[in-house]
N, C-alpha and C positions, 0 to 999 in steps of 0.2 A: 058635597063632594062629587056626586054624580054629574052635576052641571059643569063643574070644573073639568072633569075628565072628558065630558062630551065636547066642551069648547076646545080643549087641547087636541082632541082627536080631529075635530073639524079643521083647526088651524094647521095641524100636521098634514092633513090631506090636501089642503089648499097649498101649503108651502111645497109639499112633495110634487103636486101637479104642476105648479109654476116652474119648478126646477126641471121637470120632465119635458116641458114645453119650451124650454130655453132654446133659442135658435142660434146656431153657429154662424159666424159672418166671415165671408171672404171679402177682402177689401184691397184694391190695388194700392192704396196709400200705405198699407201695412207691408207690402212686398216691393214697392218701387225702389227703395234704397238698396234692399238686399239684391234685387235684380241687377242694378247698376254695378254692384260690387262682385257679383257672382261669376262674371266672365262668360255667362251663358249667352251665346249668340242667338238673338231672336229679334223679331220686329213685329210691330203692330200691323195687322192687316184688317181693313174695313170691308165688310160684306154689305154693300149698300142695299142689295135686294131684300135683306132681312133686318137691316138697321143694327148690325152688331160689329163691334171692334174687338179683336182678340190678339194676344201675343202668340206668334207661331215661331218655334225653333227653326233657325235657318238650316239646320242639318236635315230637315224633313222636306223633301221636294213636294210640290203640289202635284197631285195626280189629276189627270183629265178624267172627268166623269162621263160615262156613257149616257145616252138618252134614257136607257132603262134605269140606271142608278138615280138619275134626276127624277124620273117618274116615281121611284120608290122613296123619294124624299131627301136624298143626299143633297147637301148644300155645298160642302167642301170636304176634301180628304187630303191630308198631308201624311206621307209615310215613307219609311226607308224601303229599300228594294224588296226585302223579305216580309214586309208588313209586320215586323216584330215591334216596331215603335211607330205609333201614329197618334194623330189628333184629327177628329172628324166631327162634322155637324150634320144633323138631320132634322127634318120636320117630324113631329110626333103627333099621331092622329087622335088627340084627345082635346076636348073642349076647354078643360080647365086644368090647372096644376093640381088641384085637389083630386079630380077624377084620376089623373095619372098616378098620383101618390097612392090612392086607394087601390088602383089596379095592380101595382107592382108589389104591394105587401103580400108576403107569403109565396111569391113566385120563385121557384127554384131556377137557377142558382143565385138569384139576386140576394144580396145581404147588405148590412150596414146602411140601411135607408135612413137618411136624415133630412130634416127640413133645415135649410140654410138661407142666407142671403148672399148675393154677390153684388157688391157695390150698390146696396140698397134694393136689389131686385129679389123678390121671393123666389126660391128655387128648391129643388129636391135632388139629393145626390144618392148614389148607391154604388156598390161594387159587385163585380162578377169575378170572384176569386179564381174560378177555373179558366178565365180568359185573362187574368191579371190586369183587369181594367176597372176604370171608374167612369161614371157618367154623371152629368149634371143637367137637369132640365129646368127651363125657365120660359116665361112668356115675353115676347118682344112687344114693341109699341103697337104693332099691327094686330096684336091679340093671337099670334101664332105661337104654339108650343114648340120649342126648339130643344134639342139635346146635343151636348158636346160630350164625346167619349175620348178618353186618353188611355194610352197603354205604352209600356208596362208600368206597373207600380213597384215591382219587386227589385228592379235594378238599383244598384247603389246610386243615390242622389236623385233618382227619378221622382220620388214623392215631392221633393222641394221644387223641382222644375215644374211638375204638373200643378202644384199649388199656385205657383206664379202664373201659369197659363190660365187656370180657372179663375184666379183673382183678377186677371186682366180683362175678363169679359165685361163689356160695357155696351149699353144701348146708345146708338147714335141716330141722329135725325137726318 
């Protein structure tokens, strides 16, 4: 009987661990049809310098980045006039996605940290609720860690739009 209980405990632990390690997946194929039907005006923009293609809402104009912003790692920034709604990308100074994931654990005000994939690319997402934003980090083909941040999450319909934007991220050569 003790052996049976021990085997059941081990199986439960393994099954529970497997469930905890399950990775959510963002995939453009899951959102493409919804995007076409949504009426959201957006277009794919390719950033050849970093080998990334992403869907950008047309309502957000591209901001010109200063030399200082570029030196601080900004790749692009699209935002409304008041910067209440935006999507931006930056380089992140970590060697690996694992290092990045370990570093942000327990950092306030970061929450809802998840390991995910976007179109087959391993990634890490998190939210900063005080900023009403979500970020997703991934490694491009050049081995650079990139982070896309979107805001706001709380506006009606925003989560669906940002899910489409995040799901649209693709590496290009």
